[in-house]
TORKE-108764 format. One record per residue (C-alpha): residue number from 1; residue in three letters; x, y, z. Coordinates in steps of 0.05 Angstrom, whole numbers. Each point is the difference from the previous one (the first is absolute). Last residue first. Layout:
+-----+--------+--------+--------+--------+
: num : residu :      x :      y :      z :
+-----+--------+--------+--------+--------+
: NUM :    ALA :      X :      Y :      Z :
...
+-----+--------+--------+--------+--------+
//
This chain:
+-----+--------+--------+--------+--------+
: num : residu :      x :      y :      z :
+-----+--------+--------+--------+--------+
: 104 :    SER :   2674 :   2229 :   1941 :
: 103 :    PRO :     40 :    -55 :     37 :
: 102 :    ARG :    -38 :    -28 :     59 :
: 101 :    SER :     28 :     17 :     69 :
: 100 :    GLU :    -53 :     55 :     12 :
:  99 :    GLU :    -56 :    -46 :    -13 :
:  98 :    TRP :     28 :    -53 :     45 :
:  97 :    SER :      7 :     54 :     54 :
:  96 :    LYS :    -75 :     20 :     -8 :
:  95 :    ILE :    -22 :    -70 :      0 :
:  94 :    ASP :     37 :    -17 :     66 :
:  93 :    ALA :    -24 :     65 :     33 :
:  92 :    TYR :    -73 :    -15 :    -20 :
:  91 :    HIS :      3 :    -65 :     38 :
:  90 :    TRP :    -31 :    -54 :    -44 :
:  89 :    GLY :    -66 :    -37 :      8 :
:  88 :    VAL :    -28 :    -70 :      9 :
:  87 :    ALA :    -72 :    -27 :     11 :
:  86 :    ARG :    -26 :    -70 :      4 :
:  85 :    GLU :      9 :    -18 :     73 :
:  84 :    GLY :     19 :     68 :     19 :
:  83 :    LEU :     46 :     57 :    -14 :
:  82 :    LYS :     63 :    -43 :    -18 :
:  81 :    ILE :     57 :     43 :    -22 :
:  80 :    SER :     24 :      2 :    -71 :
:  79 :    HIS :     75 :     -8 :    -22 :
:  78 :    PRO :     29 :     59 :    -36 :
:  77 :    PHE :     20 :    -14 :    -74 :
:  76 :    THR :     66 :    -27 :    -30 :
:  75 :    GLY :      5 :    -61 :     46 :
:  74 :    GLU :    -13 :    -51 :    -57 :
:  73 :    SER :    -64 :    -22 :     40 :
:  72 :    MET :    -23 :     72 :      6 :
:  71 :    ARG :     15 :     12 :    -73 :
:  70 :    ARG :    -47 :    -59 :    -16 :
:  69 :    TYR :    -54 :     27 :     45 :
:  68 :    ILE :      3 :     72 :    -30 :
:  67 :    THR :      1 :    -31 :    -70 :
:  66 :    SER :    -61 :    -42 :     14 :
:  65 :    ARG :    -38 :     59 :     25 :
:  64 :    SER :     15 :     43 :    -56 :
:  63 :    LEU :     49 :     57 :     -1 :
:  62 :    GLY :    -20 :     71 :    -13 :
:  61 :    ILE :     31 :     33 :     62 :
:  60 :    ARG :    -56 :     39 :     35 :
:  59 :    MET :    -61 :    -40 :    -32 :
:  58 :    VAL :     30 :    -66 :     17 :
:  57 :    ILE :     23 :     27 :     68 :
:  56 :    GLU :    -71 :     24 :     16 :
:  55 :    SER :    -32 :    -66 :    -22 :
:  54 :    LEU :     50 :    -41 :     42 :
:  53 :    ARG :    -14 :     38 :     64 :
:  52 :    LEU :     41 :     56 :     30 :
:  51 :    ILE :     14 :      6 :     76 :
:  50 :    SER :     14 :     66 :     32 :
:  49 :    GLY :     63 :     22 :     35 :
:  48 :    THR :      8 :     62 :    -42 :
:  47 :    VAL :    -69 :     21 :    -22 :
:  46 :    PRO :    -24 :    -20 :    -67 :
:  45 :    ALA :    -16 :     52 :    -55 :
:  44 :    ILE :    -67 :    -20 :    -25 :
:  43 :    PRO :     -7 :    -20 :    -73 :
:  42 :    THR :    -66 :     22 :    -33 :
:  41 :    ILE :    -41 :    -56 :    -25 :
:  40 :    VAL :    -50 :     22 :    -54 :
:  39 :    PRO :    -59 :    -48 :      3 :
:  38 :    PRO :    -11 :    -49 :    -57 :
:  37 :    ILE :    -53 :     18 :    -52 :
:  36 :    ILE :    -47 :    -55 :    -12 :
:  35 :    PRO :    -31 :      3 :    -71 :
:  34 :    LYS :    -77 :     -1 :      0 :
:  33 :    LEU :    -25 :    -72 :    -13 :
:  32 :    ALA :    -30 :     -9 :     68 :
:  31 :    ILE :    -38 :     65 :      1 :
:  30 :    SER :    -28 :    -16 :    -70 :
:  29 :    VAL :    -20 :    -72 :     24 :
:  28 :    GLN :    -33 :     30 :     62 :
:  27 :    GLU :    -40 :     52 :    -41 :
:  26 :    ALA :    -21 :    -54 :    -51 :
:  25 :    ILE :    -25 :    -44 :     57 :
:  24 :    HIS :    -41 :     58 :     30 :
:  23 :    LYS :    -30 :     15 :    -67 :
:  22 :    ALA :    -20 :    -73 :    -12 :
:  21 :    LEU :    -30 :     -4 :     69 :
:  20 :    THR :    -42 :     62 :    -13 :
:  19 :    ASP :    -23 :    -25 :    -67 :
:  18 :    ILE :    -16 :    -69 :     32 :
:  17 :    ALA :    -41 :     33 :     53 :
:  16 :    LYS :    -35 :     44 :    -48 :
:  15 :    ASP :    -16 :    -55 :    -43 :
:  14 :    GLU :    -27 :    -42 :     57 :
:  13 :    ILE :    -44 :     59 :     22 :
:  12 :    THR :    -23 :      8 :    -73 :
:  11 :    MET :    -14 :    -76 :     -6 :
:  10 :    ILE :    -41 :      1 :     65 :
:   9 :    VAL :    -43 :     61 :    -22 :
:   8 :    THR :    -11 :    -31 :    -67 :
:   7 :    VAL :    -21 :    -68 :     33 :
:   6 :    ASN :    -47 :     38 :     44 :
:   5 :    THR :    -30 :     39 :    -55 :
:   4 :    LYS :     -7 :    -65 :    -45 :
:   3 :    VAL :    -34 :    -36 :     60 :
:   2 :    GLU :    -48 :     59 :     11 :
:   1 :    MET :    -21 :     -2 :    -69 :
+-----+--------+--------+--------+--------+
//
């Protein structure tokens, strides 16, 4: 009888461990499957003399990255300035004057 009791106790411990693990996995899966809500980005008014990055310009004027670079090569959009090895930006004043020169 002692063997049966020990086996029952071991099986109960294993069952509880499996049950706990299954609940944990179900929790993690339900967390992972929840829809991701993007953060709300509030535009910040740039200070005169500041540098705007590409993502800020895209949000501000509504042109895509490729359109901006195409228009730069055509000479119809202000040229970027090199900020680092892999970073560029645009002078706020250049973008503002370009915006003001656009037909409404």
